LOTORTI-803155 format. One line per 3 residues: number of its first residue (from 1); for each residue x, y, z of N, C-alpha, C, O. Coordinates in Angstrom, 2 decimals. Example, Ala and Ser with C-alpha at 12.3 -4.5 7.8 and 13.67 -1.06 7.14 Angstrom:
REM residues 2
1> 13.19 -5.69 7.80 12.30 -4.50 7.80 13.20 -3.30 7.80 14.24 -3.32 8.46  12.85 -2.25 7.08 13.67 -1.06 7.14 12.90 0.03 7.87 13.41 1.14 8.04
//
This chain:
REM residues 217
1> 0.84 -1.19 0.00 0.00 0.00 0.00 0.88 1.25 0.00 1.87 1.32 0.73  0.52 2.23 -0.83 1.27 3.47 -0.89 0.97 4.35 0.32 -0.06 4.20 0.98  1.91 5.27 0.59 1.73 6.20 1.70 0.47 7.03 1.50 -0.29 7.25 2.44
4> 0.26 7.49 0.28 -0.91 8.32 0.01 -2.20 7.54 0.18 -3.21 8.09 0.63  -2.17 6.26 -0.16 -3.36 5.42 -0.01 -3.70 5.24 1.47 -4.86 5.31 1.86  -2.67 5.00 2.28 -2.90 4.83 3.72 -3.49 6.11 4.31 -4.44 6.05 5.09
7> -2.91 7.25 3.95 -3.39 8.53 4.48 -4.83 8.79 4.05 -5.64 9.29 4.84  -5.15 8.46 2.80 -6.51 8.69 2.30 -7.51 7.78 3.02 -8.60 8.23 3.38  -7.15 6.54 3.23 -8.06 5.62 3.91 -8.22 5.99 5.39 -9.28 5.81 5.97
10> -7.15 6.51 5.98 -7.25 6.96 7.37 -8.21 8.14 7.47 -9.01 8.21 8.40  -8.13 9.06 6.51 -9.01 10.23 6.51 -10.47 9.84 6.29 -11.38 10.47 6.83  -10.69 8.79 5.50 -12.06 8.34 5.22 -12.57 7.33 6.25 -13.72 6.89 6.19
13> -11.70 6.97 7.21 -12.06 6.02 8.25 -12.44 4.67 7.66 -13.43 4.05 8.07  -11.65 4.22 6.70 -11.90 2.92 6.07 -10.74 1.94 6.30 -10.60 0.96 5.57  -9.93 2.22 7.31 -8.79 1.36 7.61 -9.21 0.16 8.45 -10.23 0.19 9.14
16> -8.40 -0.89 8.38 -8.50 -2.02 9.29 -7.16 -2.15 10.00 -6.13 -1.69 9.49  -7.16 -2.77 11.16 -5.91 -2.95 11.90 -4.89 -3.73 11.05 -3.70 -3.45 11.10  -5.38 -4.70 10.29 -4.50 -5.49 9.44 -3.79 -4.63 8.40 -2.67 -4.95 8.00
19> -4.43 -3.54 7.97 -3.80 -2.64 7.01 -2.55 -2.00 7.60 -1.53 -1.86 6.92  -2.63 -1.61 8.87 -1.49 -0.98 9.52 -0.33 -1.96 9.64 0.82 -1.61 9.38  -0.63 -3.19 10.03 0.42 -4.20 10.18 1.08 -4.50 8.84 2.30 -4.58 8.74
22> 0.26 -4.68 7.80 0.81 -4.96 6.47 1.64 -3.79 5.97 2.67 -3.98 5.32  1.21 -2.56 6.28 1.91 -1.37 5.82 3.29 -1.28 6.45 4.28 -1.01 5.76  3.38 -1.50 7.75 4.68 -1.38 8.41 5.59 -2.55 8.03 6.81 -2.38 8.01
25> 5.03 -3.70 7.72 5.85 -4.80 7.24 6.45 -4.48 5.88 7.58 -4.86 5.57  5.69 -3.77 5.08 6.17 -3.41 3.73 7.17 -2.27 3.76 8.14 -2.28 3.01  6.94 -1.29 4.63 7.75 -0.06 4.58 8.70 0.12 5.75 9.48 1.07 5.76
28> 8.67 -0.76 6.74 9.63 -0.71 7.82 9.55 0.55 8.67 8.47 1.02 9.00  10.72 1.09 9.01 10.79 2.24 9.91 10.04 3.44 9.37 9.36 4.14 10.12  10.15 3.70 8.07 9.43 4.84 7.48 7.92 4.63 7.55 7.16 5.57 7.75
31> 7.51 3.39 7.38 6.09 3.10 7.52 5.61 3.32 8.95 4.50 3.80 9.17  6.46 2.96 9.92 6.12 3.19 11.31 5.97 4.67 11.62 5.08 5.06 12.37  6.85 5.48 11.05 6.77 6.94 11.25 5.46 7.50 10.68 4.83 8.36 11.29
34> 5.07 7.00 9.52 3.84 7.48 8.90 2.62 7.08 9.73 1.68 7.86 9.89  2.63 5.87 10.24 1.52 5.43 11.09 1.45 6.27 12.35 0.36 6.62 12.80  2.59 6.59 12.93 2.61 7.44 14.12 2.07 8.83 13.81 1.35 9.43 14.61
37> 2.42 9.34 12.63 1.92 10.66 12.22 0.40 10.65 12.11 -0.27 11.58 12.56  -0.13 9.61 11.51 -1.58 9.50 11.35 -2.28 9.31 12.69 -3.38 9.82 12.90  -1.65 8.57 13.59 -2.25 8.37 14.92 -2.43 9.70 15.63 -3.48 9.96 16.23
40> -1.40 10.54 15.57 -1.47 11.85 16.22 -2.46 12.76 15.50 -3.25 13.46 16.13  -2.39 12.74 14.17 -3.25 13.61 13.37 -4.73 13.34 13.62 -5.52 14.27 13.78  -5.09 12.07 13.67 -6.50 11.70 13.80 -6.92 11.43 15.24 -8.09 11.15 15.51
43> -5.98 11.52 16.16 -6.32 11.34 17.57 -6.86 9.96 17.90 -7.80 9.82 18.68  -6.28 8.95 17.29 -6.76 7.58 17.53 -6.57 7.20 18.99 -5.45 7.28 19.50  -7.61 6.79 19.70 -7.47 6.38 21.10 -6.88 4.97 21.21 -7.17 4.10 20.38
46> -6.07 4.76 22.23 -5.46 3.45 22.42 -6.50 2.37 22.66 -6.38 1.26 22.15  -7.53 2.69 23.43 -8.52 1.69 23.82 -9.80 1.74 22.99 -10.72 0.96 23.22  -9.86 2.65 22.02 -11.04 2.76 21.17 -12.21 3.45 21.82 -13.31 3.47 21.26
49> -12.00 4.03 23.01 -13.09 4.70 23.72 -13.08 6.20 23.42 -12.09 6.89 23.69  -14.17 6.69 22.85 -14.29 8.10 22.51 -14.83 8.90 23.70 -15.33 8.34 24.67  -14.71 10.21 23.58 -15.14 11.09 24.66 -16.61 10.98 25.00 -17.00 11.22 26.14
52> -17.43 10.62 24.01 -18.87 10.52 24.27 -19.29 9.14 24.81 -20.47 8.86 24.98  -18.28 8.30 25.06 -18.57 6.98 25.60 -18.74 5.89 24.56 -18.82 4.71 24.91  -18.80 6.26 23.29 -18.93 5.25 22.23 -17.56 4.62 21.95 -16.52 5.15 22.33
55> -17.60 3.47 21.30 -16.36 2.75 21.02 -16.13 2.59 19.53 -17.07 2.42 18.74  -14.86 2.64 19.16 -14.44 2.43 17.79 -13.27 1.45 17.82 -12.82 1.04 18.89  -12.78 1.08 16.65 -11.59 0.22 16.59 -10.44 0.94 17.29 -10.19 2.11 17.00
58> -9.73 0.28 18.20 -8.64 0.94 18.94 -7.38 1.12 18.09 -6.34 0.51 18.36  -7.50 1.96 17.07 -6.36 2.15 16.17 -5.14 2.71 16.87 -4.01 2.48 16.44  -5.35 3.46 17.96 -4.21 4.02 18.68 -3.28 2.94 19.18 -2.06 3.04 19.04
61> -3.85 1.88 19.77 -3.03 0.78 20.27 -2.34 0.03 19.15 -1.16 -0.31 19.26  -3.08 -0.23 18.07 -2.47 -0.92 16.92 -1.38 -0.06 16.29 -0.34 -0.57 15.87  -1.62 1.24 16.21 -0.62 2.14 15.63 0.66 2.14 16.46 1.75 2.13 15.90
64> 0.53 2.16 17.77 1.72 2.14 18.63 2.50 0.84 18.47 3.73 0.85 18.47  1.79 -0.27 18.34 2.47 -1.55 18.14 3.20 -1.57 16.80 4.34 -2.04 16.72  2.56 -1.06 15.77 3.19 -1.03 14.45 4.40 -0.09 14.43 5.41 -0.39 13.80
67> 4.28 1.03 15.12 5.39 1.97 15.20 6.57 1.33 15.93 7.72 1.48 15.52  6.28 0.62 17.01 7.34 -0.06 17.77 8.04 -1.10 16.92 9.26 -1.23 16.96  7.25 -1.86 16.13 7.87 -2.86 15.27 8.68 -2.20 14.16 9.76 -2.68 13.82
70> 8.18 -1.10 13.62 8.92 -0.41 12.57 10.26 0.11 13.06 11.23 0.12 12.30  10.32 0.55 14.30 11.55 1.12 14.85 12.53 0.06 15.32 13.73 0.15 15.06  12.02 -0.96 16.03 12.91 -1.91 16.70 12.60 -3.37 16.40 13.20 -4.27 16.99
73> 11.69 -3.60 15.50 11.34 -4.98 15.19 10.69 -5.68 16.37 9.96 -5.07 17.14  10.95 -6.96 16.49 10.33 -7.77 17.53 10.67 -7.26 18.92 9.83 -7.34 19.83  11.88 -6.74 19.11 12.27 -6.25 20.43 11.42 -5.06 20.86 11.15 -4.88 22.05
76> 11.00 -4.25 19.92 10.11 -3.14 20.24 8.78 -3.63 20.77 8.19 -3.02 21.66  8.30 -4.73 20.21 7.04 -5.31 20.68 7.21 -6.01 22.03 6.31 -6.00 22.86  8.38 -6.60 22.24 8.64 -7.22 23.54 8.51 -6.19 24.66 7.94 -6.47 25.72
79> 9.05 -5.00 24.42 8.98 -3.94 25.44 7.53 -3.57 25.76 7.21 -3.26 26.90  6.66 -3.60 24.74 5.25 -3.24 24.94 4.49 -4.26 25.79 3.46 -3.93 26.38  5.00 -5.48 25.85 4.29 -6.53 26.59 4.22 -6.24 28.08 3.42 -6.83 28.80
82> 5.07 -5.33 28.55 5.04 -4.96 29.95 3.96 -3.96 30.30 3.73 -3.68 31.47  3.29 -3.42 29.29 2.22 -2.44 29.50 0.87 -3.16 29.41 0.49 -3.61 28.33  0.14 -3.28 30.52 -1.13 -4.02 30.49 -2.15 -3.48 29.49 -2.99 -4.22 28.99
85> -2.07 -2.18 29.18 -3.03 -1.57 28.25 -2.66 -1.82 26.79 -3.53 -1.82 25.92  -1.38 -2.02 26.52 -0.93 -2.15 25.14 -0.47 -3.56 24.77 -0.23 -3.85 23.60  -0.33 -4.42 25.78 0.21 -5.76 25.53 -0.60 -6.53 24.50 -0.04 -7.26 23.68
88> -1.93 -6.38 24.53 -2.77 -7.14 23.60 -2.47 -6.77 22.15 -2.56 -7.62 21.27  -2.11 -5.51 21.91 -1.78 -5.09 20.54 -0.41 -5.62 20.13 -0.20 -5.97 18.97  0.51 -5.68 21.08 1.82 -6.26 20.80 1.69 -7.75 20.48 2.33 -8.25 19.55
91> 0.86 -8.45 21.24 0.64 -9.88 20.99 0.05 -10.11 19.60 0.50 -10.98 18.86  -0.96 -9.32 19.25 -1.59 -9.47 17.95 -0.65 -9.19 16.80 -0.69 -9.86 15.77  0.20 -8.18 16.97 1.16 -7.85 15.92 2.22 -8.93 15.80 2.62 -9.28 14.69
94> 2.68 -9.47 16.92 3.65 -10.57 16.89 3.07 -11.77 16.15 3.78 -12.42 15.39  1.80 -12.05 16.36 1.17 -13.18 15.68 1.14 -12.96 14.18 1.33 -13.91 13.41  0.90 -11.74 13.75 0.80 -11.45 12.32 2.16 -11.41 11.63 2.30 -11.91 10.51
97> 3.16 -10.82 12.28 4.48 -10.76 11.64 5.14 -12.14 11.69 5.95 -12.47 10.82  4.78 -12.94 12.72 5.26 -14.31 12.87 6.79 -14.37 12.75 7.47 -13.40 13.07  7.32 -15.50 12.31 8.75 -15.67 12.23 9.32 -16.20 13.54 8.68 -16.08 14.58
100> 10.52 -16.80 13.50 11.12 -17.41 14.70 11.26 -16.46 15.87 10.98 -16.84 17.01  11.70 -15.23 15.62 11.91 -14.28 16.71 10.59 -13.91 17.38 10.52 -13.84 18.60  9.55 -13.69 16.58 8.24 -13.34 17.14 7.67 -14.50 17.95 7.12 -14.28 19.03
103> 7.79 -15.71 17.44 7.28 -16.87 18.17 8.04 -17.07 19.47 7.45 -17.45 20.48  9.35 -16.82 19.45 10.15 -16.95 20.67 9.67 -15.98 21.74 9.60 -16.33 22.92  9.34 -14.75 21.35 8.84 -13.76 22.31 7.47 -14.19 22.85 7.22 -14.07 24.05
106> 6.61 -14.68 21.98 5.29 -15.15 22.41 5.41 -16.32 23.39 4.69 -16.38 24.38  6.31 -17.24 23.10 6.51 -18.38 23.99 7.02 -17.92 25.36 6.56 -18.40 26.40  7.96 -17.00 25.34 8.51 -16.49 26.60 7.42 -15.82 27.44 7.34 -16.01 28.65
109> 6.58 -15.02 26.77 5.49 -14.34 27.48 4.52 -15.36 28.08 4.09 -15.22 29.22  4.18 -16.37 27.29 3.22 -17.37 27.75 3.77 -18.18 28.93 3.02 -18.53 29.85  5.06 -18.47 28.91 5.65 -19.23 30.01 5.68 -18.43 31.31 5.60 -19.00 32.40
112> 5.79 -17.12 31.19 5.86 -16.27 32.37 4.47 -15.83 32.86 4.35 -15.24 33.94  3.45 -16.12 32.09 2.11 -15.64 32.42 1.56 -16.32 33.68 1.92 -17.45 34.01  0.68 -15.61 34.35 -0.02 -16.16 35.52 -1.31 -16.80 35.03 -2.33 -16.13 34.89
115> -1.25 -18.09 34.79 -2.40 -18.78 34.21 -3.55 -18.94 35.19 -4.68 -19.23 34.78  -3.27 -18.75 36.47 -4.36 -18.82 37.44 -5.34 -17.66 37.28 -6.46 -17.71 37.78  -4.90 -16.62 36.56 -5.76 -15.46 36.32 -6.44 -15.51 34.95 -7.12 -14.57 34.56
118> -6.24 -16.60 34.23 -6.78 -16.70 32.87 -8.17 -17.31 32.91 -8.33 -18.52 32.79  -9.17 -16.47 33.09 -10.53 -16.97 33.19 -11.38 -16.75 31.96 -12.34 -17.49 31.73  -11.06 -15.72 31.16 -11.86 -15.39 29.99 -10.96 -15.22 28.78 -9.76 -14.97 28.94
121> -11.50 -15.35 27.56 -10.69 -15.20 26.35 -10.01 -13.84 26.23 -9.02 -13.72 25.51  -10.51 -12.82 26.93 -9.93 -11.48 26.83 -8.70 -11.31 27.71 -7.95 -10.35 27.55  -8.47 -12.23 28.65 -7.31 -12.13 29.53 -6.03 -12.31 28.72 -6.00 -13.09 27.76
124> -4.98 -11.60 29.10 -3.74 -11.60 28.31 -3.14 -12.99 28.12 -2.72 -13.31 27.00  -3.08 -13.84 29.15 -2.54 -15.18 28.90 -3.31 -15.93 27.82 -2.72 -16.59 26.97  -4.64 -15.82 27.85 -5.46 -16.48 26.83 -5.17 -15.90 25.45 -5.10 -16.63 24.46
127> -5.01 -14.60 25.38 -4.67 -13.95 24.12 -3.32 -14.44 23.60 -3.14 -14.61 22.40  -2.38 -14.66 24.53 -1.05 -15.13 24.12 -1.13 -16.50 23.47 -0.49 -16.74 22.44  -1.92 -17.40 24.06 -2.05 -18.73 23.47 -2.75 -18.66 22.11 -2.34 -19.33 21.17
130> -3.79 -17.83 22.02 -4.47 -17.66 20.74 -3.49 -17.16 19.67 -3.49 -17.64 18.54  -2.67 -16.17 20.04 -1.72 -15.60 19.09 -0.63 -16.60 18.71 -0.18 -16.61 17.57  -0.23 -17.44 19.65 0.75 -18.48 19.33 0.17 -19.47 18.32 0.83 -19.84 17.35
133> -1.05 -19.90 18.55 -1.68 -20.83 17.61 -1.82 -20.20 16.24 -1.66 -20.87 15.22  -2.13 -18.89 16.21 -2.23 -18.18 14.93 -0.89 -18.12 14.23 -0.80 -18.40 13.03  0.16 -17.76 14.97 1.49 -17.64 14.38 2.01 -18.98 13.86 2.65 -19.03 12.82
136> 1.73 -20.05 14.59 2.23 -21.36 14.21 1.42 -22.00 13.09 1.93 -22.87 12.38  0.18 -21.59 12.93 -0.66 -22.18 11.89 -0.55 -21.43 10.57 -1.06 -21.89 9.55  0.11 -20.27 10.58 0.26 -19.49 9.36 1.22 -20.15 8.39 2.04 -20.98 8.77
139> 1.09 -19.78 7.13 1.96 -20.35 6.10 3.26 -19.54 6.04 3.57 -18.89 5.04  4.03 -19.61 7.14 5.25 -18.81 7.24 6.51 -19.64 7.07 7.60 -19.09 6.90  6.37 -20.96 7.10 7.53 -21.81 6.97 8.48 -21.73 8.14 9.67 -22.00 7.99
142> 7.97 -21.37 9.32 8.82 -21.27 10.50 9.22 -22.66 10.97 8.38 -23.53 11.17  10.53 -22.86 11.14 11.02 -24.13 11.66 10.88 -24.14 13.17 11.44 -23.29 13.86  10.14 -25.10 13.68 9.95 -25.22 15.12 11.12 -26.00 15.70 11.31 -27.17 15.39
145> 11.92 -25.34 16.53 13.12 -25.95 17.09 12.78 -26.82 18.31 11.69 -26.68 18.87  13.69 -27.70 18.71 13.46 -28.49 19.93 13.21 -27.62 21.16 12.40 -27.97 22.02  13.89 -26.49 21.24 13.67 -25.58 22.36 12.25 -25.03 22.37 11.63 -24.93 23.43
148> 11.75 -24.68 21.19 10.37 -24.21 21.08 9.39 -25.31 21.47 8.41 -25.06 22.17  9.66 -26.53 21.01 8.76 -27.64 21.31 8.68 -27.90 22.82 7.61 -28.16 23.36  9.83 -27.82 23.49 9.85 -28.03 24.94 9.05 -26.94 25.65 8.34 -27.21 26.62
151> 9.18 -25.71 25.15 8.44 -24.59 25.73 6.94 -24.79 25.55 6.16 -24.50 26.46  6.53 -25.27 24.38 5.11 -25.50 24.13 4.50 -26.48 25.11 3.40 -26.26 25.62  5.21 -27.56 25.38 4.69 -28.56 26.32 4.63 -28.00 27.73 3.68 -28.26 28.47
154> 5.64 -27.22 28.11 5.62 -26.61 29.45 4.43 -25.67 29.60 3.79 -25.64 30.66  4.14 -24.91 28.56 3.01 -23.97 28.61 1.70 -24.72 28.77 0.85 -24.34 29.59  1.52 -25.77 28.00 0.28 -26.56 28.10 0.12 -27.13 29.51 -0.98 -27.14 30.06
157> 1.21 -27.61 30.08 1.15 -28.15 31.44 0.80 -27.06 32.45 0.02 -27.29 33.38  1.37 -25.87 32.27 1.05 -24.76 33.16 -0.44 -24.44 33.13 -1.06 -24.19 34.16  -1.00 -24.45 31.93 -2.42 -24.14 31.77 -3.29 -25.18 32.49 -4.22 -24.83 33.21
160> -2.97 -26.44 32.28 -3.77 -27.49 32.91 -3.55 -27.54 34.42 -4.49 -27.80 35.17  -2.34 -27.28 34.86 -2.07 -27.28 36.31 -2.78 -26.12 37.01 -3.11 -26.21 38.19  -3.02 -25.04 36.26 -3.69 -23.87 36.85 -5.20 -24.08 36.97 -5.90 -23.26 37.57
163> -5.69 -25.19 36.41 -7.13 -25.51 36.48 -7.99 -24.38 35.92 -8.96 -23.95 36.55  -7.61 -23.92 34.76 -8.40 -22.88 34.09 -9.82 -23.41 33.89 -9.98 -24.51 33.37  -10.84 -22.66 34.28 -12.21 -23.19 34.29 -12.87 -23.33 32.91 -13.89 -24.01 32.79
166> -12.31 -22.71 31.90 -12.93 -22.72 30.57 -12.49 -23.96 29.79 -11.32 -24.06 29.42  -13.40 -24.89 29.55 -13.02 -26.14 28.87 -12.58 -25.89 27.44 -11.72 -26.62 26.92  -13.13 -24.90 26.79 -12.73 -24.61 25.42 -11.29 -24.10 25.37 -10.55 -24.37 24.42
169> -10.90 -23.37 26.40 -9.52 -22.91 26.46 -8.57 -24.06 26.78 -7.48 -24.14 26.23  -8.99 -24.96 27.66 -8.19 -26.15 27.93 -8.02 -26.98 26.66 -6.95 -27.55 26.41  -9.06 -27.04 25.86 -8.97 -27.77 24.59 -7.98 -27.08 23.65 -7.21 -27.75 22.96
172> -8.01 -25.75 23.64 -7.06 -25.02 22.81 -5.63 -25.31 23.24 -4.73 -25.42 22.41  -5.41 -25.42 24.54 -4.08 -25.76 25.05 -3.66 -27.15 24.59 -2.48 -27.38 24.29  -4.61 -28.08 24.53 -4.30 -29.41 24.02 -3.91 -29.36 22.55 -2.93 -29.97 22.14
175> -4.68 -28.63 21.77 -4.36 -28.53 20.34 -2.99 -27.89 20.13 -2.29 -28.21 19.17  -2.61 -26.99 21.03 -1.31 -26.34 20.96 -0.18 -27.36 21.05 0.88 -27.18 20.44  -0.40 -28.44 21.80 0.62 -29.46 22.02 0.94 -30.23 20.73 1.96 -30.91 20.66
178> 0.09 -30.13 19.73 0.36 -30.81 18.46 1.69 -30.38 17.86 2.29 -31.12 17.09  2.15 -29.16 18.22 3.40 -28.65 17.67 4.62 -29.09 18.47 5.75 -28.84 18.06  4.41 -29.75 19.62 5.51 -30.12 20.50 6.17 -31.43 20.05 5.69 -32.09 19.13
181> 7.26 -31.78 20.72 7.92 -33.05 20.47 6.92 -34.17 20.76 6.40 -34.25 21.87  6.64 -35.03 19.78 5.55 -36.00 19.96 5.77 -37.01 21.07 4.79 -37.49 21.65  7.01 -37.37 21.38 7.23 -38.42 22.38 6.83 -37.98 23.79 5.98 -38.63 24.40
184> 7.40 -36.89 24.33 6.95 -36.45 25.66 5.52 -35.92 25.66 4.80 -36.05 26.65  5.11 -35.33 24.53 3.74 -34.80 24.45 2.73 -35.94 24.52 1.70 -35.82 25.19  3.02 -37.03 23.83 2.13 -38.20 23.87 1.96 -38.72 25.30 0.85 -39.01 25.75
187> 3.09 -38.84 25.99 3.04 -39.37 27.36 2.18 -38.49 28.26 1.43 -38.99 29.10  2.28 -37.17 28.06 1.51 -36.26 28.91 0.02 -36.29 28.55 -0.83 -36.38 29.44  -0.29 -36.21 27.26 -1.69 -36.16 26.84 -2.41 -37.46 27.20 -3.58 -37.44 27.58
190> -1.72 -38.58 27.06 -2.36 -39.87 27.35 -2.76 -40.01 28.81 -3.76 -40.67 29.12  -2.00 -39.40 29.72 -2.30 -39.58 31.14 -3.39 -38.64 31.66 -3.82 -38.77 32.81  -3.83 -37.71 30.82 -4.89 -36.79 31.24 -6.22 -37.53 31.36 -6.57 -38.34 30.50
193> -6.94 -37.26 32.42 -8.25 -37.87 32.62 -9.32 -36.82 32.37 -9.46 -35.87 33.14  -10.07 -36.99 31.29 -11.08 -36.00 30.92 -12.43 -36.69 30.72 -12.49 -37.86 30.31  -13.49 -35.96 31.00 -14.83 -36.51 30.76 -15.74 -35.54 30.02 -16.78 -35.95 29.49
196> -15.36 -34.26 29.97 -16.15 -33.30 29.21 -16.04 -33.64 27.72 -14.94 -33.88 27.24  -17.15 -33.66 26.99 -17.12 -34.03 25.57 -16.16 -33.19 24.73 -15.52 -33.70 23.81  -16.05 -31.91 25.05 -15.13 -31.04 24.31 -13.69 -31.50 24.50 -12.92 -31.55 23.54
199> -13.34 -31.83 25.73 -11.98 -32.25 26.03 -11.71 -33.67 25.54 -10.59 -33.98 25.11  -12.71 -34.52 25.59 -12.56 -35.88 25.07 -12.24 -35.84 23.58 -11.34 -36.53 23.11  -12.97 -35.02 22.83 -12.73 -34.88 21.39 -11.35 -34.30 21.12 -10.64 -34.75 20.23
202> -10.97 -33.29 21.90 -9.67 -32.65 21.71 -8.55 -33.64 22.00 -7.58 -33.73 21.24  -8.67 -34.38 23.09 -7.64 -35.35 23.44 -7.49 -36.41 22.35 -6.38 -36.76 21.96  -8.61 -36.91 21.86 -8.58 -37.94 20.81 -7.89 -37.41 19.55 -7.05 -38.09 18.96
205> -8.24 -36.19 19.16 -7.66 -35.60 17.95 -6.16 -35.37 18.10 -5.39 -35.65 17.19  -5.76 -34.86 19.26 -4.35 -34.55 19.49 -3.53 -35.83 19.57 -2.42 -35.89 19.04  -4.05 -36.85 20.23 -3.33 -38.12 20.31 -3.11 -38.71 18.92 -2.02 -39.21 18.63
208> -4.12 -38.64 18.08 -3.97 -39.15 16.71 -2.88 -38.41 15.97 -2.05 -39.02 15.29  -2.87 -37.08 16.09 -1.87 -36.27 15.40 -0.47 -36.56 15.94 0.47 -36.70 15.15  -0.32 -36.65 17.24 1.00 -36.90 17.83 1.52 -38.29 17.45 2.72 -38.44 17.20
211> 0.66 -39.28 17.41 1.08 -40.63 17.02 1.55 -40.66 15.57 2.50 -41.36 15.23  0.88 -39.88 14.72 1.30 -39.79 13.32 2.68 -39.16 13.22 3.53 -39.62 12.46  2.91 -38.09 14.00 4.21 -37.43 14.00 5.29 -38.36 14.54 6.39 -38.42 13.99
214> 4.97 -39.08 15.61 5.96 -39.98 16.20 6.34 -41.09 15.22 7.51 -41.49 15.17  5.38 -41.58 14.46 5.65 -42.64 13.49 6.57 -42.14 12.38 7.42 -42.88 11.89  6.39 -40.88 11.97 7.24 -40.32 10.91 8.65 -40.08 11.41 9.62 -40.24 10.67
217> 8.77 -39.69 12.69 10.10 -39.40 13.25 10.88 -40.69 13.52 12.01 -40.63 13.99
//
């Protein structure tokens, strides 16, 4: 997308968050500067909350994440993860840019997260797992290293040990294990005792996938 096109769409309020991420990926640091200029010009709020109480797309938060990536790459987004108000935008941008460095940051964040506080999909730990699944399922050709695989299994165990009450999220954690080393992952998934239909289906599907991977290896 050209600079003039981005500015025109911003003025017409026809932008999507994905447009900002794609723009900064294409134009790098200069693209980040332009996004920052537009954020200030249009007064985009970080949280999408307007003065009259109505809500819009939180372009301010997405713009800050894109600007950080344009300036410092993945490390700029890592710094944003310490801000509770902006971390969700950093996570989303990391998922979209993907790549080994982005996945490593997402894994590190997920391992350090307090999973006992992960009760709803909007909680940051839950968002981190969603973004990891997105980054790993993309057609990016990212090579998953043994270190990454070990981290994935540790994260899944942390989630289950925390007794997160949402069965759909527990199922998502199981599906996440499909990317781990199949031998230790198989041993862990097989010993889980589940009776909820959602978890029974997830366990069955993941075991099948892991056994296929183990047979190929």
